[in-house]
N, C-alpha and C positions, 0 to 999 in steps of 0.2 A: 644839495638841493633835493636829492631823492629822499634823504632822511627827514627833511622838513615836510615833504609831501606825505610821507608815511605817518608822521606825527599828526598832520592835519586830518588825514583820513581816519586815524584812530580817534581823534577828538570828535569828529563828526559822527562816527559810528557809535560812540558812547552816548552822545546826545540822542541819536535815533533810537537806540535800545531803550534808554530811559523814558522816552516818550511813547514807547509801544510801537515804534516804527517797524518797517518791514525788513530792516537789515541793520547790522552793526559790524563794526570792525573793532577788535580789542587789541591794544598794544600791551606787550609784556616785556619786562626788563629782566636782566641787563641787556641782552640782545633783543632788538625789536623784532617780534614775529607778529604776523597779522593773521587773525583767524576770523572767518566769516560765520556769523550766526544769524538766523533769520526767524522771525515770528511772522509768518505770512497769513495765518488764519485769525480772523477777528474773534473777539469774545462773543459777539452776537451770532456769528456762524456756528460756533461751538454750542451755544445755547439752543439754536434751532435743531442741531443734530441730536442733542440730548432729548429735547421735547418731542422730536419725531419718534425716537426709539421708545421713550417712556411717556406715553400719552397721559395727560392729566397730572403729571408730576410737577410739584412745586420745587423751585431751586432753593437749596439751603446754603451752599457755598460754591465758590469758583476759585481755583488757584492756578497759577502759572509759574512753574518752577523748572529748573534744569534737572534732567534725569538722564543718566547715561550719556552725557554730552549733548543732549538735545532738549529744547523746551517742550514741556508737556502741560496741557490743561488737564485739570481734574475737576469734574463737576459732581457734586453730591446733591441729591434731591430725594423727594419722598411722595408717596401717594397715601391714601387712607390706611393701607395695610402693609406697604413695603418701602424699604429704603433702597435707593438706586445710586450707583456710582459709575462714572464713565471717564476713561483717560483717552485723550486725543493728542496726536502729534501736532504741535503748533506750526510746523512748517508745511506738512503735507495734508493735514486735515484727516488723516487716517485714524480710525478708532483702534486704539491699542488694546483696550480691555473694557468690559462692562460687567457689572455685578449687581445682583439684587438679593435682598434678604428681608425677612420679616421685620416690620417696624416695631421697635421696642418701646419707644416713648413718643410723646407729642413733640413735633418739631415746628419751628417757625420759618417761614419762607422769606426770601429777599424780594424786595420790590424793585426789579431791575429798571423799570421805567423812571424811577425817581433817583436812583443812585448816580453818582458822578462816574465818569469813565476811568479806566485804568490810566489813561494818559493824563487826565486832570489830577488824579490822586498822585501820580508820579511827580508832576510839576510841584505840587504842594510839598511833598516829602523832600524833594531836592532842595527846596528853599531852606529846610531845616538841617540838611546834610550837604552843605556846600561842596561842590566838586565830586560828590559821590555818584556812583552809577547804580541804578536799580537793577536787581538781579532776580527777585522773586516777588510775587504779588498774590495776596489772598483776599477775597471779598467774602465776608462771613457775618453772622449775627453774633453780637455779644450783648446778652440781656435784651433790651428793647431797641438796640442800635444796630444799624448796618455799618460795618467798619472795614476799611481797606487796611491790611497789614502789609507794609512794603519793606523789603530788605534791600539795603543799599550798601555798597562797598566802596571804600577809597583806601588804597594801600592795604595796610593790615587792620584798619578799622572797619567794623561792621555796624551799621545803623539799623535799628528797627523803628519804623515810624508808623503810628496808627493815626488814620484820618477818618473822621466821621464821613461816611459815604453820602449823607444827605445834606449836612450843613457845611462841609468842606473844612471844618475845624480840626486842627491837630489835637489829638487826645493825649498822645504820649510819644516821647522820643527816648530810646535807649541806645547807648553806645558801648560796644565791646571793643577793647583794644587788642 
C-alpha cells in the first residue's frame, strides 16, 4: 500500500513539474527514493525583477534549468548600448548573479505579451514525447520566430522539442537514446 502511494505521488509530481507547477516529486529506481523539487517563482516575477534592475532593457531570452541541484532562471536582455544577464533561484527568487557588458551587435527582443506560457509549451511538447518529463526550458528568438526549446526525459531517452511560441506549432523533435 505504501509503495503504491509513493508511486502515485511520484507520478503526480512529474505532472506538476512538467506543467510548471510549484512542486514535484521524482521517483528513482531500483529503490524508490523521493526527492522534492520546487519552482515557486513565476516567469513573470523574474521578468519584473530583471526589468526593475535593468530599466529600458528588452528581453532576448529566458531559460529555466537545473544548476547545482536547483532550478535557476537566466534572463538575457539588452539596451541600446549594453547586454545584461541575470540568474535567479527559481525557488527563493534570490538573485544569484547579474552581469552587464558592452553590446556587440543588434539584438531582437521577445514579445512576452504574445508568447505562449511555459506551461502551454510543456503540454504541447509532452504530446510529442509521451510519458516524458520536462526538465529544461528556454524561450529564445531563432531568426524571426520566438521559440520554446524544451528538454524532456523518459528513462534513458532525452527529447528536444521546439515549439513556435506564437503559433503553438511544433517545429522540431529530436530524440537521443
